[in-house]
C-alpha positions in Angstrom: -118.4 74.1 -133.6 -114.7 73.6 -132.4 -112.4 70.9 -133.3 -109.9 70.0 -130.4 -106.9 68.5 -132.2 -106.0 65.3 -130.6 -102.4 64.2 -131.1 -101.5 62.6 -127.8 -99.8 65.6 -126.4 -102.7 67.6 -124.8 -104.9 68.1 -121.4 -108.0 67.7 -123.7 -110.6 67.3 -121.0 -109.6 70.6 -119.3 -109.9 72.5 -122.9 -113.1 70.5 -123.6 -114.8 71.3 -120.1 -113.7 75.1 -119.9 -115.2 75.0 -123.6 -118.5 73.5 -122.4 -118.5 76.3 -119.7 -118.8 78.9 -122.0 -121.6 77.2 -123.8 -119.5 76.3 -126.9 -119.9 73.0 -128.7 -116.7 71.3 -129.3 -115.6 67.4 -130.3 -112.2 65.9 -129.6 -110.6 65.2 -133.3 -108.0 62.7 -134.1 -108.9 62.2 -138.0 -107.0 64.6 -140.5 -109.8 64.0 -142.9 -112.6 65.5 -140.6 -111.5 68.9 -139.4 -112.1 70.5 -142.7 -115.8 70.6 -141.8 -115.3 72.5 -138.4 -115.9 76.1 -137.8 -112.5 76.9 -136.1 -109.8 74.5 -134.2 -107.9 74.9 -131.1 -104.5 73.1 -131.0 -103.9 72.2 -127.1 -100.2 70.8 -126.2 -98.2 69.7 -123.2 -94.8 68.2 -123.3 -91.7 68.4 -126.0 -91.9 70.0 -129.5 -90.1 67.5 -131.1 -92.5 64.5 -129.9 -95.4 66.3 -130.8 -94.6 67.3 -134.4 -93.5 63.7 -134.8 -97.1 62.8 -133.6 -98.6 65.7 -136.1 -96.8 64.4 -138.8 -97.3 60.6 -138.4 -101.1 61.0 -138.7 -101.1 63.7 -141.2 -102.6 66.3 -139.1 -100.0 68.6 -139.5 -100.7 68.8 -143.3 -104.7 69.2 -142.1 -103.7 71.9 -139.9 -102.2 74.1 -142.4 -104.7 73.6 -145.0 -107.3 74.4 -142.5 -105.2 77.4 -141.5 -105.3 78.2 -145.4 -109.1 78.5 -145.6 -109.1 81.8 -143.4 -111.2 79.8 -140.4 -110.0 81.2 -136.7 -107.1 78.9 -135.1 -106.0 78.7 -131.6 -102.9 77.3 -130.1 -102.5 77.1 -126.7 -99.0 76.6 -124.5 -97.1 73.8 -126.7 -99.8 74.4 -129.5 -98.5 77.8 -129.8 -95.3 76.9 -129.7 -95.9 74.5 -132.8 -97.2 77.4 -134.9 -94.0 78.7 -135.4 -90.9 78.0 -138.0 -88.8 76.1 -135.7 -88.0 75.2 -132.1 -84.8 74.6 -130.5 -86.1 72.4 -127.8 -83.6 69.3 -127.1 -82.3 70.0 -130.9 -83.9 71.9 -133.8 -87.0 70.9 -135.0 -89.7 72.4 -137.6 -92.7 73.6 -137.0 -95.8 74.3 -138.7 -94.6 77.6 -140.0 -97.9 79.4 -139.4 -96.1 82.3 -137.4 -92.4 83.6 -138.5 -90.1 83.4 -135.8 -88.9 80.3 -133.3 -88.9 79.0 -129.9 -86.2 79.2 -127.5 -85.1 78.2 -123.8 -85.1 80.7 -121.1 -81.8 82.2 -121.0 -81.1 82.5 -117.3 -78.1 84.9 -118.6 -80.5 87.3 -119.5 -82.4 87.4 -115.9 -82.1 90.3 -114.0 -82.4 88.6 -110.7 -82.8 84.5 -110.4 -85.8 82.7 -111.8 -86.9 79.4 -111.6 -87.2 77.5 -114.8 -89.7 76.2 -116.0 -91.9 79.9 -115.2 -94.7 77.9 -113.3 -97.7 79.9 -112.2 -99.6 83.1 -112.3 -98.0 86.2 -114.3 -99.3 89.2 -116.3 -100.0 89.0 -119.6 -99.9 93.0 -121.2 -101.5 93.3 -124.5 -99.7 94.9 -127.0 -102.3 96.3 -129.6 -106.0 95.6 -130.4 -107.4 92.1 -131.1 -110.4 90.2 -131.4 -108.9 87.4 -129.0 -109.0 89.9 -125.9 -111.6 92.2 -127.0 -113.6 93.6 -124.0 -110.3 92.7 -121.4 -108.4 95.3 -119.6 -104.7 96.1 -121.0 -103.0 93.5 -118.6 -104.5 90.8 -116.6 -103.5 87.6 -115.2 -103.1 84.0 -116.7 -101.4 80.6 -115.9 -98.4 79.6 -117.2 -96.1 76.5 -117.1 -93.3 76.5 -119.9 -89.7 76.3 -120.0 -89.5 77.5 -123.8 -90.6 80.8 -125.0 -91.7 82.2 -128.5 -89.4 84.8 -130.4 -90.5 86.8 -133.3 -91.4 90.2 -134.5 -93.6 93.1 -133.4 -95.7 92.4 -136.3 -96.8 89.2 -134.7 -97.0 89.9 -130.9 -100.0 90.4 -129.5 -99.4 89.9 -125.7 -96.0 89.8 -123.8 -94.8 89.1 -120.2 -92.2 89.7 -117.9 -90.5 86.8 -116.3 -86.9 87.7 -115.3 -86.9 89.5 -118.9 -89.8 90.1 -121.2 -91.0 87.6 -123.3 -93.7 87.0 -126.0 -96.6 85.1 -124.7 -99.3 85.8 -127.2 -99.4 86.1 -131.0 -102.0 86.3 -134.1 -101.2 86.1 -137.8 -104.6 86.6 -139.6 -106.5 84.2 -138.4 -103.9 82.3 -136.4 -104.1 82.9 -132.9 -101.4 81.6 -130.2 -101.1 81.7 -126.0 -98.7 80.7 -124.1 -100.4 80.5 -120.7 -103.4 77.9 -120.1 -106.7 79.9 -120.4 -108.2 76.3 -119.4 -106.4 77.0 -115.8 -107.0 80.7 -115.6 -110.7 81.0 -114.1 -112.4 84.0 -115.9 -109.9 85.7 -118.0 -108.9 82.2 -119.6 -112.7 81.9 -120.2 -112.8 84.8 -121.6 -110.2 84.6 -123.7 -112.0 81.2 -125.3 -115.3 82.8 -125.3 -113.7 85.6 -127.6 -112.1 83.0 -130.0 -115.4 81.0 -130.5 -116.8 84.8 -131.5 -113.8 85.4 -134.0 
């Protein structure tokens, strides 16, 4: 059973429908006291980092998520949910994250673009797998997923399991033990996205 974390910042219906398509049982959960009983949790998210962390803290969900992560059960962050896994973000100021993956979230730097690129990065793009991981089991070494974001993660190679090129290379998927994160939206990425979600439910 997958707990889809509700903190007023995610496209919950799309995520739940995608999980239903792959035959996974899930429940939208807003009570932090309930998530410890689930097998795995999925942290979605759309919006600003600072607002998201404020919602998580005000409900006590931030500590509940950290406690769940410490159990060793699988956890997946999607889009903003992936960014929240990091130590901090520089989106509209500096904000502390959940600290489950070392690194930070920064805006796309147009000075680094070899050719002009629009921000936000929106649409289909390739994810290049960096190393073997159960999240991408049975998939090609590169495949297309759907992205919508203006900020991206910066972390060491130790945690990067996927990278993507948009003006320059950035980290688009991470793992730290039982903690996984993916910048694109698997629930909007058709067969490739469904395969990733299926893999997550089988970790």
